[in-house]
C-alpha positions as CSV (number, residue, x, y, z in Angstrom):
1,M,45.2,187.1,100.6
2,K,45.7,183.9,102.6
3,R,43.3,180.9,102.2
4,T,43.4,177.3,102.9
5,N,42.3,174.2,100.7
6,T,41.2,171.3,102.8
7,F,40.6,168.0,101.3
8,A,40.6,164.3,102.0
9,V,43.2,162.2,100.3
10,R,43.3,158.4,99.7
11,P,46.2,156.1,99.3
12,L,46.2,153.9,96.1
13,S,47.1,150.6,97.7
14,N,47.2,148.9,101.2
15,E,50.9,149.2,101.2
16,E,51.1,153.0,100.4
17,E,48.4,153.5,103.2
18,Q,50.8,151.7,105.6
19,V,53.9,154.1,104.2
20,L,51.4,156.9,105.2
21,R,50.5,155.8,108.5
22,D,54.3,155.3,109.1
23,L,55.2,158.6,108.0
24,L,52.4,160.3,110.2
25,D,53.5,158.0,113.2
26,A,57.1,159.1,113.0
27,S,56.1,162.7,112.5
28,A,54.1,162.6,116.0
29,A,57.1,160.6,117.7
30,L,59.4,163.4,116.5
31,W,57.1,165.9,117.8
32,N,56.9,164.1,121.1
33,E,60.6,163.5,121.6
34,V,61.4,167.4,120.8
35,N,58.6,168.3,123.2
36,Y,59.7,166.2,126.1
37,Q,63.1,167.6,125.9
38,R,61.8,171.1,125.9
39,L,59.1,170.3,128.4
40,M,61.7,168.8,130.9
41,R,63.8,172.0,130.6
42,Y,60.9,174.1,131.2
43,N,60.3,172.3,134.5
44,D,64.0,172.5,135.4
45,E,64.0,168.7,135.8
46,D,67.5,167.3,136.7
47,G,69.6,166.2,133.8
48,F,68.4,168.7,131.4
49,K,70.3,171.7,131.4
50,G,69.6,175.0,129.5
51,D,66.4,176.5,128.7
52,V,63.7,175.0,126.2
53,W,65.7,176.1,123.1
54,D,68.8,174.4,124.0
55,A,67.0,170.8,123.1
56,D,69.1,168.6,121.0
57,T,67.0,168.9,117.9
58,G,70.0,168.2,115.5
59,R,70.2,164.6,116.8
60,L,66.5,164.1,116.7
61,E,66.5,165.3,113.1
62,G,69.2,162.9,112.3
63,K,67.4,160.2,113.9
64,Y,64.2,160.5,111.9
65,K,65.1,161.9,108.4
66,G,65.7,158.4,107.1
67,V,61.7,157.9,107.8
68,L,60.6,161.4,107.0
69,G,63.2,163.0,104.9
70,A,65.3,165.8,106.1
71,S,63.0,168.5,105.2
72,T,60.1,167.0,106.7
73,A,61.9,166.2,109.9
74,Q,63.3,170.2,110.0
75,Q,59.2,171.1,109.6
76,V,58.0,169.1,112.6
77,I,60.8,170.5,114.8
78,G,60.0,173.9,113.7
79,K,56.2,173.4,114.2
80,N,57.0,172.5,117.6
81,T,59.3,175.6,118.1
82,E,56.4,177.8,117.1
83,A,54.0,176.2,119.5
84,W,56.7,177.1,122.2
85,G,56.9,180.5,121.1
86,S,53.1,180.9,121.1
87,F,52.8,179.4,124.6
88,F,55.4,182.0,126.0
89,T,53.8,184.9,124.1
90,L,50.6,184.0,125.8
91,K,52.1,183.7,129.1
92,D,53.6,187.0,129.1
93,Q,50.0,188.3,128.0
94,Y,48.4,186.5,130.9
95,H,50.8,188.0,133.4
96,D,50.6,191.7,131.9
97,E,47.7,193.4,134.0
98,S,46.9,195.9,131.0
99,N,46.3,193.1,128.6
100,T,42.7,191.4,129.0
101,S,42.5,189.1,126.1
102,V,44.0,186.3,128.0
103,T,42.1,185.4,131.0
104,E,43.3,181.6,131.8
105,H,47.0,180.6,132.4
106,P,48.0,178.8,129.2
107,E,49.5,175.3,129.1
108,P,52.8,174.3,127.7
109,P,52.2,172.3,124.1
110,G,51.1,168.9,124.8
111,F,52.2,165.4,123.3
112,R,50.4,163.8,120.1
113,G,49.7,160.4,122.1
114,N,52.0,157.8,123.1
115,E,53.4,154.5,121.9
116,D,51.4,152.3,124.3
117,D,47.7,153.9,123.5
118,G,48.6,155.2,119.9
119,R,50.0,158.3,118.7
120,V,47.9,161.0,116.9
121,L,48.8,160.8,113.2
122,K,49.6,164.1,111.9
123,G,52.6,165.6,110.4
124,V,53.6,168.7,108.1
125,I,55.2,168.7,104.7
126,R,57.6,171.7,103.6
127,K,56.2,173.8,100.6
128,D,58.6,172.6,98.4
129,A,58.5,168.8,99.3
130,Y,54.8,168.3,97.9
131,T,53.0,169.0,94.7
132,V,49.3,169.0,94.2
133,E,47.6,168.5,90.7
134,W,44.1,169.5,90.3
135,G,41.8,167.9,87.5
136,E,39.5,164.9,86.8
137,R,42.1,162.8,88.7
138,S,43.6,165.2,91.3
139,R,46.6,163.9,93.0
140,L,49.1,165.1,95.8
141,E,52.7,163.8,95.9
142,I,54.8,164.3,98.9
143,V,58.5,163.4,99.9
144,V,59.4,160.6,102.1
145,G,62.6,159.4,103.6
146,E,64.7,156.7,102.3
147,Q,63.6,154.0,104.5
148,L,60.1,154.3,103.2
149,R,61.0,154.6,99.6
150,D,61.3,150.8,99.0
151,R,57.9,150.1,100.1
152,H,56.2,151.8,97.2
153,N,56.8,152.3,93.2
154,S,55.7,156.0,93.0
155,P,58.0,158.1,90.4
156,K,60.6,160.2,91.9
157,S,60.7,158.1,95.1
158,R,57.6,160.5,96.2
159,L,54.4,158.8,97.7
160,R,51.5,159.6,95.6
161,L,47.8,160.1,97.2
162,E,44.5,160.6,95.4
163,V,42.6,163.8,96.2
164,V,39.0,163.4,97.0
165,G,36.8,166.7,96.1
166,D,37.4,169.9,94.5
167,P,39.4,172.6,96.2
168,N,38.1,176.1,97.1
169,W,41.2,177.7,95.8
170,P,42.6,175.7,92.9
171,D,44.3,179.0,91.4
172,Y,46.9,180.4,93.8
173,E,50.2,182.1,93.5
174,D,51.8,180.4,96.3
175,Q,51.7,177.5,98.6
176,S,52.7,177.2,102.2
177,R,53.6,174.0,104.2
178,L,50.9,171.2,104.1
179,E,49.6,169.6,107.1
180,L,48.4,165.9,107.0
181,W,46.4,163.8,109.6
182,Y,44.4,160.8,110.1
183,D,40.8,162.0,111.0
184,E,39.3,159.1,113.3
185,T,36.1,160.4,113.5
186,D,35.2,159.3,109.9
187,S,38.3,157.1,109.2
188,T,39.8,159.5,106.3
189,F,43.2,161.1,105.9
190,R,43.0,164.8,105.2
191,A,45.2,167.5,104.2
192,S,45.3,171.4,104.8
193,Q,47.1,173.5,102.2
194,P,47.7,177.1,102.9
195,V,47.8,179.2,99.7
196,T,47.8,182.9,98.7
197,I,45.6,184.1,96.2
198,T,44.8,187.4,94.6
199,D,41.3,186.9,93.0
200,A,38.4,188.2,95.1
201,R,35.0,189.4,94.4
202,D,34.2,193.0,93.2
203,T,33.4,195.5,95.9
204,P,29.8,195.5,96.7
205,L,27.6,197.4,94.6
206,A,25.9,199.5,97.1
207,S,27.0,200.9,100.7
208,E,24.6,199.4,102.9
209,T,25.6,198.2,106.4
210,A,24.5,195.3,108.5
211,A,24.6,194.4,112.4
212,L,25.0,191.0,113.8
213,D,23.8,189.8,117.3
214,I,25.9,186.7,118.1
215,G,24.6,184.2,120.7
216,A,24.0,180.3,121.2
217,N,20.3,179.8,121.1
218,N,20.4,181.8,118.1
219,L,23.8,181.6,116.6
220,V,23.5,184.9,114.5
221,A,20.7,187.5,114.3
222,C,21.2,189.9,111.4
223,T,19.6,193.4,110.3
224,T,20.7,195.2,107.3
225,T,19.6,199.0,106.5
226,T,18.1,197.3,103.3
227,G,15.3,196.1,105.8
228,E,16.3,192.5,105.8
229,Q,16.5,190.4,108.8
230,Y,18.1,186.8,109.1
231,L,18.0,184.4,112.1
232,Y,20.2,181.2,112.3
233,G,19.1,178.8,115.2
234,G,21.5,177.1,117.2
235,R,19.5,175.3,120.0
236,E,19.9,172.0,118.4
237,L,23.5,172.4,117.7
238,F,24.3,173.4,121.2
239,Q,22.2,170.4,122.7
240,R,24.5,168.0,120.6
241,F,27.6,170.0,121.9
242,H,26.6,169.9,125.2
243,K,25.7,166.1,124.9
244,T,29.0,165.3,123.6
245,T,30.6,167.3,126.5
246,R,28.8,165.4,129.0
247,E,30.0,162.1,127.5
248,I,33.5,163.3,127.7
249,A,33.2,164.4,131.1
250,R,31.7,160.6,131.9
251,L,34.7,159.0,130.4
252,Q,37.2,161.1,132.0
253,S,35.8,160.5,135.3
254,K,36.4,156.6,134.7
255,L,40.0,157.0,134.0
256,E,42.6,155.4,136.0
257,D,44.9,157.6,138.3
258,G,47.3,159.6,136.5
259,R,45.5,159.5,133.0
260,Y,44.0,162.3,131.6
261,S,42.9,161.3,128.1
262,S,42.1,158.3,126.0
263,N,41.4,157.6,122.2
264,R,37.6,157.7,122.5
265,I,38.0,161.2,124.5
266,R,40.4,162.5,121.7
267,Q,37.9,161.3,119.2
268,L,34.9,162.9,120.9
269,Y,36.8,166.2,121.3
270,R,37.8,166.2,117.6
271,K,34.0,165.1,116.5
272,R,32.7,168.2,118.6
273,T,34.9,170.6,117.1
274,R,34.4,169.7,113.6
275,R,30.8,169.6,113.9
276,R,30.8,173.4,115.3
277,D,33.5,174.5,112.8
278,H,31.7,173.0,109.8
279,A,28.5,174.9,110.8
280,Q,30.3,178.1,111.2
281,K,32.1,178.1,108.1
282,A,28.8,177.2,106.2
283,L,27.0,180.1,108.1
284,C,29.6,182.8,107.1
285,R,29.5,181.5,103.7
286,D,25.7,181.8,103.4
287,L,25.1,184.9,105.4
288,L,28.0,187.0,103.3
289,D,26.7,185.5,100.3
290,R,23.1,187.2,100.9
291,L,24.6,190.6,102.3
292,Y,27.1,190.8,99.0
293,T,24.0,190.7,97.1
294,E,22.3,193.4,98.9
295,G,25.0,195.6,98.3
296,V,26.2,195.4,102.0
297,D,29.9,196.8,102.2
298,T,30.2,197.0,106.2
299,V,29.3,194.6,108.8
300,Y,29.1,195.4,112.8
301,I,29.5,192.7,115.2
302,G,29.2,193.2,118.9
303,G,32.5,193.1,121.3
304,L,31.5,190.8,124.2
305,T,33.4,192.3,126.6
306,D,31.6,194.9,128.3
307,V,28.3,192.7,127.7
308,L,29.8,189.5,129.9
309,D,31.2,191.9,132.6
310,T,27.7,193.2,132.9
311,H,25.6,190.0,132.3
312,W,28.3,187.2,132.9
313,S,26.8,183.7,133.9
314,V,28.2,180.0,133.5
315,E,25.6,179.4,130.8
316,T,26.5,182.4,129.0
317,N,30.2,181.7,129.2
318,A,29.8,178.0,128.1
319,K,27.6,178.7,125.4
320,T,29.1,181.9,123.7
321,H,32.8,180.8,124.1
322,N,33.2,177.2,124.6
323,F,30.5,176.3,122.2
324,W,30.4,179.1,119.6
325,A,34.1,180.1,120.0
326,F,33.2,183.8,119.5
327,K,36.6,184.9,118.8
328,Q,37.2,182.1,116.2
329,F,33.8,183.1,114.4
330,T,34.7,186.7,114.4
331,E,37.9,186.0,112.8
332,R,36.5,183.6,110.2
333,L,33.8,185.9,109.4
334,A,36.2,188.8,108.8
335,C,38.5,186.5,106.8
336,T,35.3,185.3,104.5
337,A,34.3,188.9,104.2
338,E,37.5,189.9,102.7
339,E,36.8,187.9,99.7
340,Y,33.4,189.7,99.1
341,G,35.2,193.2,99.6
342,I,33.1,193.6,102.9
343,S,34.6,195.2,105.9
344,V,34.1,193.8,109.6
345,E,33.8,196.3,112.4
346,V,33.7,195.3,116.0
347,R,31.6,197.7,117.9
348,S,30.2,198.0,121.5
349,E,26.8,196.2,121.7
350,A,26.1,196.8,125.4
351,W,22.5,196.9,126.8
352,T,21.1,196.3,123.1
353,S,19.7,193.3,124.2
354,Q,17.8,195.3,126.9
355,E,16.7,198.2,125.2
356,C,13.4,198.7,124.1
357,P,13.2,200.1,120.3
358,Q,9.7,201.6,121.0
359,C,10.6,203.8,124.2
360,G,14.2,203.4,124.7
361,G,13.9,202.2,128.1
362,I,16.1,199.6,129.5
363,D,15.4,198.7,133.3
364,R,11.9,197.8,132.8
365,T,12.1,195.4,129.8
366,T,11.8,191.6,130.1
367,R,13.3,188.8,128.1
368,H,11.4,185.4,128.3
369,Q,13.3,182.7,125.9
370,D,13.2,184.7,122.4
371,T,10.7,187.2,123.3
372,L,11.4,190.8,124.7
373,T,8.5,192.8,126.2
374,C,8.3,196.4,127.6
375,P,5.4,197.9,129.7
376,C,5.2,200.6,126.9
377,G,3.4,197.7,124.7
378,F,6.4,196.4,122.8
379,E,7.0,193.0,122.1
380,G,9.5,191.3,119.5
381,H,12.0,188.7,118.9
382,A,14.9,189.5,121.5
383,D,17.9,188.6,119.3
384,L,16.4,190.4,116.2
385,T,15.6,193.5,118.2
386,A,19.0,193.7,119.6
387,S,20.4,193.6,116.1
388,E,18.1,196.1,115.0
389,T,19.0,198.0,117.9
390,F,22.7,197.8,117.3
391,L,22.6,198.5,113.6
392,K,20.7,202.0,114.3
393,R,23.2,202.9,116.9
394,H,26.5,202.5,114.7
395,S,24.9,202.9,111.2
396,E,24.7,206.7,109.8
397,K,22.2,205.3,107.1
398,T,18.5,205.2,107.5
399,V,17.2,201.9,108.3
400,R,14.4,200.7,106.2
401,P,11.1,199.2,107.4
402,M,11.5,195.6,108.6
403,A,10.7,192.7,106.1
404,R,9.5,189.5,107.7
405,P,12.7,187.8,109.1
406,V,14.2,184.8,107.4
407,R,14.8,181.9,109.8
408,F,17.5,179.1,109.0
409,E,18.3,175.9,110.7
410,W,21.4,173.6,110.4
411,D,20.9,170.2,109.0
412,D,24.3,169.1,109.3
413,H,25.1,170.1,105.7
414,N,23.4,173.4,104.7
415,W,21.6,176.2,106.6
416,S,18.1,175.8,105.3
417,E,15.2,178.3,105.4
418,L,12.3,177.3,107.5
419,P,9.0,177.3,105.7
420,R,7.4,179.6,108.2
421,S,9.7,182.4,107.4
422,H,8.6,182.8,103.8
423,R,7.9,186.3,102.9
424,P,5.2,187.7,100.8
425,K,5.4,186.1,97.3
426,E,7.0,188.1,94.6
427,Q,4.9,188.8,91.4
428,R,4.8,185.9,89.2
429,T,5.4,185.4,85.4
430,D,2.5,186.2,83.2
431,P,0.0,183.5,84.0
432,S,-0.8,183.0,80.4
433,T,2.6,181.6,79.3
434,V,2.5,178.8,82.2
435,H,0.5,175.5,81.8
436,Y,-1.7,173.8,84.4
437,N,1.2,171.6,85.4
438,G,4.1,174.2,85.7
439,N,5.8,173.9,82.5
440,V,6.9,177.2,80.5
441,A,5.3,177.6,77.3
442,S,7.7,176.8,74.4
443,G,8.7,179.6,71.8
444,E,11.4,182.5,71.6
445,S,10.8,186.2,72.8
């Protein structure tokens, strides 16, 4: 399985921080030069002959290998080549009438800032040009070019960086190229290390199923055949996302003619994305931990294509696609579920949000905020009802009676259970073994 270790790194001195900055700045400059040559050829500009693949990358590699090292220069060029390849693939899909996955015309790869406004400090290191040692004093060592080697005293002419935090996957069979960048949001250097692992959890002990209703007011409503229901709220997250989006639009309106971004705008984009991605990752982990414990081995998640064709609105599109990034969330959920031995299947959930579970009617139901009502007398939580209907529609197992739903809110670090969602308390320990202050009596059983 492919997984990624993401961690912060810290230079050991001011001089070594400058070496790292120079390395990443040179990586961005090389990317920009390669991208410029390819973009000019793509636009058929005078003086640039051939197609995008005819850019003189060999000359540029020679120009930058003194700072980056030959292997790193090759990786930067290779990553730009991959970006252009992806662009052409998306372009072909956009013009393919039978393909509905790409609905907006793709744009060619962009530049990583510029010399005047500051380049985006980001680079890649080939898999055999870096080493990571995990332990009490974890460290990362990367190869640098000859022009940078005299600025530090690390062994074997490598730049040594301190690793902050513990990896999710310290034991792995192989590693891929490392990505390094400077996170302006919290003034931290970060690294992303793709790894190949073989260890995964055992297959769930039962064969229960679960269904998820994905939204934005409530990010996930989940129902399981064991009778459990989970609701992850998203209103506050969306409000913060929308507030940042408005601020980005305000700053863009003040830009001079011919300018499309600024350091502050790029910083807000990154901050907005990181906040959403952090919540997504934590939600997937929290939910799948619970489902694994319950013996769930299959999770149904709704495909939105048929739903949006019928119920599309600007607000729905903004929340589901821009804010929650539905496709990204689905991929992340499937990737995390693989660790637990849980399969994720995409099924149609059309009309589940309007169907009354009591009479089966669709046309007469009414949704007001989080409540779904029907003239037949039914009243319930709209998203939880939709997930339950979705589960019954696709699961062959009998769905047990529903327990009181467990509700969660995001506190920027964890998904915390709300007090009002507490279910009836389980039977406690024999009171004869508990003191009035709650301490358990001593003694061996």
